[in-house]
C-alpha positions as CSV (number, residue, x, y, z in Angstrom):
1,M,130.8,-91.9,45.5
2,L,129.9,-88.2,43.9
3,T,131.9,-85.6,45.5
4,I,132.0,-81.9,45.4
5,E,134.9,-82.0,43.1
6,H,133.2,-84.0,40.5
7,M,130.3,-81.5,40.5
8,F,132.5,-78.8,38.9
9,D,133.3,-78.6,35.4
10,Y,136.8,-77.2,35.9
11,H,139.4,-77.9,38.8
12,V,140.2,-74.8,41.1
13,P,141.5,-74.9,44.8
14,M,138.6,-75.9,46.9
15,D,137.0,-73.5,49.2
16,P,137.6,-74.7,52.8
17,A,133.8,-74.1,53.5
18,L,132.8,-76.6,50.6
19,V,135.6,-79.2,52.1
20,D,133.9,-78.8,55.4
21,F,130.5,-79.2,54.0
22,E,131.2,-82.4,52.3
23,A,132.9,-83.9,55.3
24,A,129.7,-82.9,57.3
25,A,127.4,-84.5,54.7
26,T,129.6,-87.9,54.8
27,A,129.6,-87.8,58.4
28,A,125.9,-87.8,58.7
29,V,125.7,-90.8,56.1
30,G,128.3,-92.5,58.2
31,L,126.1,-92.1,61.4
32,G,123.1,-93.2,59.5
33,R,124.8,-96.6,58.5
34,Q,126.0,-97.1,62.1
35,L,122.3,-97.4,63.2
36,L,121.8,-100.7,61.1
37,P,123.8,-102.9,63.2
38,A,121.9,-101.7,66.5
39,A,118.5,-101.9,64.9
40,T,117.9,-105.3,65.9
41,D,114.2,-105.5,66.6
42,H,111.0,-103.9,65.3
43,R,111.1,-100.8,67.7
44,R,114.6,-100.2,66.9
45,L,114.3,-100.5,63.1
46,R,111.3,-98.2,63.2
47,A,113.4,-95.7,65.2
48,A,116.3,-95.7,63.2
49,I,113.8,-95.2,60.0
50,L,112.4,-92.2,61.4
51,A,115.7,-90.9,62.5
52,V,117.4,-91.2,59.1
53,H,113.9,-89.8,57.7
54,S,114.1,-86.7,59.8
55,A,117.8,-86.0,59.0
56,S,116.9,-86.7,55.0
57,D,114.0,-84.0,55.5
58,Q,116.5,-81.5,57.0
59,L,119.2,-82.1,54.2
60,K,116.2,-81.6,51.5
61,V,115.3,-78.5,53.0
62,V,119.0,-77.3,53.0
63,E,119.3,-78.5,49.3
64,A,116.2,-76.5,48.5
65,E,117.6,-73.4,50.0
66,L,121.0,-73.7,48.5
67,L,119.3,-74.3,45.0
68,A,117.1,-71.3,45.2
69,A,119.9,-69.0,46.3
70,A,122.0,-70.3,43.4
71,E,119.0,-69.8,41.0
72,A,118.7,-66.3,42.1
73,L,122.3,-65.6,41.4
74,E,122.1,-67.3,38.0
75,A,124.8,-70.0,39.3
76,W,124.2,-72.2,36.3
77,A,125.4,-69.4,33.7
78,G,128.3,-70.6,31.7
79,T,127.5,-74.4,32.2
80,G,125.4,-75.0,29.4
81,A,122.4,-75.7,31.6
82,R,119.4,-73.6,31.3
83,N,118.8,-73.3,35.1
84,M,119.9,-74.8,38.7
85,A,117.6,-77.8,38.3
86,D,118.9,-78.7,35.0
87,W,122.2,-78.3,36.1
88,L,121.6,-80.6,39.1
89,A,120.0,-83.1,37.1
90,G,122.6,-83.3,34.5
91,K,125.4,-83.5,37.1
92,T,123.7,-86.1,39.3
93,N,121.8,-88.2,36.7
94,S,118.6,-87.5,38.7
95,S,115.0,-86.3,38.0
96,Y,114.8,-82.6,36.2
97,G,111.3,-82.5,37.8
98,D,112.5,-83.2,41.2
99,A,115.1,-80.7,41.2
100,K,112.8,-78.2,39.8
101,R,110.4,-78.9,42.7
102,K,113.1,-78.6,45.2
103,T,114.3,-75.1,43.6
104,K,110.8,-74.0,44.0
105,L,110.4,-75.2,47.8
106,G,113.7,-73.4,48.5
107,S,112.1,-70.2,46.8
108,A,108.9,-70.6,48.7
109,L,110.8,-70.8,52.1
110,G,112.8,-67.7,51.5
111,K,109.5,-65.7,50.4
112,N,107.4,-66.9,53.6
113,K,108.9,-67.0,57.0
114,K,105.8,-68.7,58.4
115,L,106.2,-71.7,56.0
116,K,110.1,-71.5,56.7
117,D,109.6,-71.6,60.5
118,A,106.7,-74.3,60.2
119,V,109.2,-76.4,58.3
120,D,112.0,-75.9,60.8
121,A,109.7,-76.7,63.7
122,G,108.5,-79.7,62.0
123,E,104.9,-78.6,61.9
124,V,105.0,-78.8,58.1
125,S,106.9,-81.7,56.4
126,P,109.0,-80.6,53.3
127,D,106.5,-83.0,51.0
128,T,103.8,-80.8,52.4
129,A,105.5,-77.6,51.9
130,E,106.4,-78.5,48.3
131,Q,102.6,-78.6,47.6
132,L,102.1,-75.0,49.2
133,A,105.3,-73.7,47.2
134,G,103.5,-72.9,43.9
135,T,100.9,-70.9,45.6
136,I,103.6,-69.1,47.9
137,N,105.7,-68.3,44.8
138,E,102.9,-67.0,42.8
139,P,100.0,-66.1,44.9
140,P,96.7,-65.4,42.9
141,K,95.7,-61.8,42.8
142,G,94.2,-60.4,45.7
143,A,95.9,-62.6,48.1
144,D,98.4,-60.9,50.4
145,D,101.1,-62.2,52.9
146,H,98.4,-62.6,55.8
147,H,96.2,-64.7,53.2
148,L,99.4,-66.8,52.7
149,D,100.2,-67.2,56.4
150,D,96.6,-68.5,56.9
151,L,97.1,-71.2,54.4
152,V,100.2,-72.1,56.1
153,D,98.6,-72.3,59.7
154,A,95.8,-74.4,58.2
155,C,98.4,-76.9,56.6
156,K,100.3,-77.7,59.9
157,G,100.2,-81.1,60.2
158,A,98.4,-81.7,57.0
159,S,99.6,-84.4,54.7
160,P,100.7,-83.4,51.1
161,K,97.5,-84.5,49.5
162,D,95.6,-82.2,52.0
163,A,97.9,-79.4,51.4
164,R,97.5,-79.7,47.8
165,D,93.7,-79.6,48.2
166,A,94.1,-76.6,50.4
167,A,96.1,-74.6,47.9
168,N,93.7,-75.4,45.0
169,L,90.7,-74.0,47.3
170,F,93.1,-71.3,48.2
171,S,93.5,-70.2,44.6
172,T,89.7,-70.7,43.7
173,T,88.9,-68.5,46.6
174,F,90.7,-65.6,44.9
175,T,90.2,-66.4,41.1
176,P,88.9,-63.7,39.1
177,E,86.8,-66.6,37.1
178,T,83.1,-66.8,37.3
179,D,81.9,-70.4,37.9
180,E,80.7,-70.8,34.4
181,E,84.0,-69.7,32.9
182,A,85.8,-72.0,35.5
183,A,83.7,-74.9,34.3
184,D,84.3,-74.1,30.7
185,R,88.0,-74.0,31.1
186,R,88.0,-77.4,32.5
187,H,85.8,-79.0,29.9
188,Q,87.9,-77.6,27.3
189,A,90.8,-79.1,28.8
190,R,89.6,-82.8,28.6
191,S,92.0,-85.1,26.8
192,L,92.8,-88.8,26.1
193,N,96.2,-89.8,24.7
194,F,97.6,-93.0,23.6
195,G,101.1,-93.6,24.1
196,P,103.7,-95.5,21.8
197,S,103.6,-99.4,22.2
198,D,106.2,-100.8,24.6
199,D,106.4,-104.5,24.7
200,G,102.9,-104.9,23.4
201,M,101.4,-102.7,25.9
202,V,100.3,-98.9,25.5
203,A,100.0,-96.3,28.1
204,I,96.8,-94.3,28.0
205,K,96.8,-90.8,29.7
206,G,93.4,-88.9,30.1
207,L,92.2,-85.6,31.7
208,L,88.8,-85.1,32.6
209,P,86.7,-82.6,35.1
210,A,86.5,-84.2,38.6
211,A,83.0,-85.1,38.3
212,S,83.1,-86.7,34.9
213,A,86.1,-88.7,36.1
214,D,84.2,-90.0,38.9
215,Q,81.2,-91.0,36.6
216,V,83.6,-92.6,34.3
217,K,85.3,-94.7,37.0
218,K,81.9,-95.8,38.3
219,S,80.8,-96.7,34.9
220,L,84.0,-98.8,34.2
221,L,83.8,-100.6,37.6
222,H,80.1,-101.5,36.9
223,A,81.1,-102.9,33.3
224,A,83.4,-105.2,35.0
225,S,82.0,-106.2,38.1
226,A,83.7,-108.6,40.4
227,G,82.3,-111.9,41.2
228,E,83.0,-114.1,44.2
229,G,86.7,-115.2,44.1
230,D,87.6,-112.2,41.8
231,T,91.4,-111.5,42.3
232,R,91.7,-108.6,40.0
233,T,92.9,-105.3,41.4
234,I,90.9,-102.1,41.0
235,E,93.2,-101.0,38.2
236,Q,92.8,-104.3,36.4
237,R,88.8,-104.0,36.8
238,L,88.9,-100.4,35.3
239,A,91.0,-101.6,32.2
240,D,88.8,-104.6,31.7
241,G,85.6,-102.2,32.0
242,L,86.8,-100.0,29.2
243,T,87.8,-102.7,27.0
244,N,84.3,-104.3,27.9
245,L,82.5,-101.1,26.8
246,A,84.3,-100.7,23.6
247,T,83.8,-104.4,22.6
248,A,80.0,-104.1,23.2
249,Y,79.9,-100.8,21.3
250,A,81.7,-102.4,18.5
251,K,79.1,-105.2,18.6
252,G,76.2,-102.5,18.7
253,E,75.3,-104.2,22.0
254,V,75.7,-101.0,24.3
255,S,72.3,-100.1,25.8
256,G,72.7,-99.2,29.2
257,G,74.0,-101.0,32.3
258,R,72.0,-102.9,34.6
259,E,71.7,-99.7,36.8
260,A,73.1,-96.1,36.7
261,P,76.2,-95.9,38.4
262,Q,75.2,-94.0,41.8
263,M,77.3,-91.0,42.7
264,N,77.2,-89.8,46.4
265,I,78.2,-86.3,46.7
266,T,78.5,-84.1,50.0
267,M,78.4,-80.5,50.4
268,S,77.9,-78.1,52.9
269,E,74.5,-76.0,53.2
270,A,76.3,-72.7,52.4
271,S,77.8,-74.2,49.2
272,R,74.8,-75.7,48.1
273,R,73.0,-72.4,48.1
274,G,75.9,-70.7,46.5
275,H,77.0,-68.7,49.6
276,S,80.4,-70.2,49.6
277,N,82.9,-71.8,47.3
278,E,83.6,-74.9,49.5
279,P,84.0,-77.9,47.2
280,A,82.0,-81.0,47.2
281,V,83.3,-84.4,47.9
282,T,82.2,-87.8,46.3
283,D,82.5,-90.9,48.0
284,L,85.5,-91.7,45.9
285,G,87.4,-89.0,47.7
286,T,87.2,-86.5,44.6
287,R,86.7,-82.8,45.3
288,I,84.3,-81.2,42.9
289,P,83.8,-77.5,42.4
290,P,80.6,-76.4,43.9
291,F,79.2,-75.0,40.7
292,E,79.5,-78.4,39.2
293,A,78.2,-80.2,42.0
294,R,75.0,-78.1,42.3
295,R,74.5,-78.8,38.4
296,L,75.1,-82.5,38.8
297,A,72.6,-82.4,42.0
298,E,69.8,-81.4,39.3
299,L,70.1,-84.9,37.7
300,A,67.7,-87.6,38.9
301,E,70.6,-90.3,38.8
302,I,72.6,-88.3,41.4
303,R,71.8,-88.8,45.3
304,R,72.6,-85.7,47.2
305,I,73.8,-85.6,50.6
306,V,73.7,-82.1,52.2
307,M,75.7,-81.3,55.3
308,A,73.0,-79.3,57.0
309,G,73.3,-80.6,60.5
310,S,74.8,-83.8,62.6
311,E,71.6,-85.8,62.6
312,I,72.5,-89.3,64.1
313,I,70.8,-92.6,62.8
314,D,70.6,-95.2,65.7
315,L,69.4,-98.7,65.0
316,G,70.8,-100.1,68.3
317,R,71.4,-103.9,67.9
318,S,68.4,-104.4,65.7
319,Y,70.6,-104.9,62.5
320,R,74.4,-106.0,62.7
321,Y,75.4,-104.3,59.2
322,A,75.2,-100.7,58.4
323,T,72.2,-99.9,56.3
324,D,72.5,-97.8,53.1
325,K,71.4,-94.7,54.7
326,Q,73.9,-95.3,57.5
327,Y,76.5,-95.7,55.1
328,Q,75.6,-92.5,53.4
329,A,75.8,-90.6,56.7
330,L,79.3,-92.3,57.4
331,F,80.5,-91.2,54.0
332,A,79.4,-87.8,54.7
333,R,80.9,-87.5,58.1
334,D,84.3,-89.6,57.5
335,R,85.0,-89.0,54.0
336,G,87.1,-92.3,53.8
337,C,89.3,-94.4,56.0
338,V,89.8,-93.0,59.4
339,W,93.1,-94.6,60.0
340,P,95.6,-91.7,60.5
341,G,97.5,-91.1,57.3
342,C,95.3,-93.3,55.1
343,N,93.3,-91.7,51.9
344,I,91.6,-94.5,50.8
345,P,88.1,-93.1,49.7
346,A,84.7,-93.8,51.3
347,A,83.5,-96.0,48.4
348,W,86.2,-98.6,49.0
349,C,85.6,-98.6,52.9
350,H,84.0,-101.0,55.6
351,A,81.6,-99.7,58.2
352,D,83.5,-101.0,61.4
353,H,81.8,-101.2,64.6
354,I,83.9,-99.1,67.4
355,V,82.9,-102.1,69.8
356,E,82.9,-105.3,68.1
357,W,79.3,-106.7,67.4
358,G,80.2,-110.0,69.1
359,H,81.1,-108.0,72.2
360,G,78.1,-106.3,72.5
361,G,78.6,-103.5,69.9
362,T,75.6,-101.5,68.6
363,T,75.1,-100.5,64.9
364,D,74.8,-96.8,65.7
365,L,76.7,-93.9,63.8
366,N,78.4,-92.8,66.8
367,Q,79.7,-96.4,67.3
368,M,80.9,-96.9,63.7
369,A,83.7,-95.4,61.5
370,L,84.9,-96.2,57.9
371,L,88.1,-98.4,57.5
372,C,89.6,-99.5,54.2
373,P,90.0,-103.2,53.8
374,H,93.5,-103.4,54.8
375,H,93.2,-101.2,58.2
376,H,90.0,-103.0,59.0
377,T,92.0,-106.2,59.0
378,E,94.7,-104.6,61.0
379,R,92.0,-103.2,63.3
380,H,90.9,-106.8,64.3
381,R,94.4,-108.3,64.8
382,P,95.0,-110.0,68.2
383,G,95.9,-107.2,70.9
384,V,94.4,-104.3,69.1
385,W,91.5,-102.4,70.5
386,I,89.6,-99.3,70.3
387,E,88.5,-97.0,73.1
388,G,85.8,-94.1,72.8
389,N,83.4,-93.3,70.2
390,A,83.6,-92.3,66.3
391,I,84.4,-89.1,67.3
392,T,86.9,-89.6,70.2
393,W,88.4,-92.9,68.3
394,R,91.6,-94.1,69.9
395,L,93.2,-97.0,68.6
396,H,95.6,-99.2,70.7
397,L,97.9,-101.5,68.5
398,A,99.6,-104.6,70.0
399,D,103.0,-103.0,70.5
400,G,101.4,-100.1,72.7
401,T,101.2,-97.5,70.1
402,I,98.3,-95.3,70.3
403,L,96.7,-93.9,67.0
404,H,94.0,-91.0,66.8
405,R,91.4,-90.9,64.2
406,R,92.0,-88.6,61.0
407,P,90.4,-85.4,61.5
408,I,86.7,-85.7,60.5
409,R,87.2,-82.5,58.2
410,Q,90.1,-81.7,56.2
411,P,92.2,-78.3,56.8
412,D,91.2,-77.0,53.5
413,Q,87.4,-77.4,54.5
414,S,87.3,-75.9,57.9
415,D,90.0,-73.4,59.5
416,L,91.4,-72.2,56.3
417,F,88.2,-71.9,54.5
418,E,86.9,-69.7,57.6
419,Q,90.0,-67.9,57.6
420,M,89.8,-67.0,53.9
421,L,86.3,-65.7,54.1
422,D,87.4,-63.2,57.0
423,H,89.4,-61.6,53.9
424,T,87.2,-62.4,51.1
425,G,83.9,-61.6,49.3
426,P,81.8,-64.1,47.6
427,P,83.4,-66.5,45.2
428,G,84.9,-64.8,42.0
429,S,85.3,-61.4,43.8
430,A,88.2,-59.6,44.4
431,A,89.7,-59.4,48.0
432,A,88.8,-56.4,49.9
């Protein structure tokens, strides 16, 4: 076991406070291990995991604050390390990147009381707070403390992914770049790299503008379409699609696919008209800057879905399966799997009946919701049932747990966006 004494390069009389801290940490680990014998059923196991996770989160916050304090005092000086993250990684044989993120988190907690209070209250998880740390530590020009507080408020209860998207939107709102400059910067940053061979395999790493990445993904999936009984994963199909296209090109056989890959894009009416900088979203869950979405919408192959109201398409029991137009409406409303905590995009989801078709359910939008294949299966397990409609959806699990559907609109596209508009002018302008 790594003790505090092992973490110093020289031996000095130990500060009693350090001894007490090590004893407290050791006691916490011991209490966690005592939970194992008592966790004899599913409920107790889940409760034990949540208890340990909560304690781990709290310790992560303490470690982050200690790292930030040590960084500010340059406690790494004289150790041969370049900063506290480098020192910690070397002492514990852990990830430098992870230690760097913790240091940034600690700094952000010290700079923004709203974030600190939200983390302490359990309203924002440490992982979610990490996604906001970069923006808190280095806010964009024109953003003041009130703007940063609005960002934290909008991310209470949000997942790390939603918080990252919110932070990106926040930075975009205050950027001095014009839409054209931002689009050109992203285009110039595109790249494709091939790593060294390892056991006969080569890692490929690429960077593309969001819209281009979605187009490539759709094309590759078309080039390696799945047939009946196909057991390949999505990742394997993408790899096969890339190989298929390269092979066909080498043979001079590339002349276009059977049909152009279709990209569904949804955006608000204000964004479509250029009155806001709210991003558009594709059916793969990719957020696209509004300027690029407007430009893509001019192409004949792109189908536009514009959020200009809440029209409901009702077909009653005339059809069992959702029509293409209904799927488009579900995509625009749900954006992906509605199971809480799931981030599977709409393109990979099924349209599920709230009341099962066999029990008299109707194929109407207010009686359907998107679920990914895994959660669609879970939803139809014995003892699982749903009450309410597509908006008030509540899922009852067999063990008595009740889950509420994921919010229809993400925090970076509703409260946060409205709050920022109160403080800012049109996209690309400086804050008042």
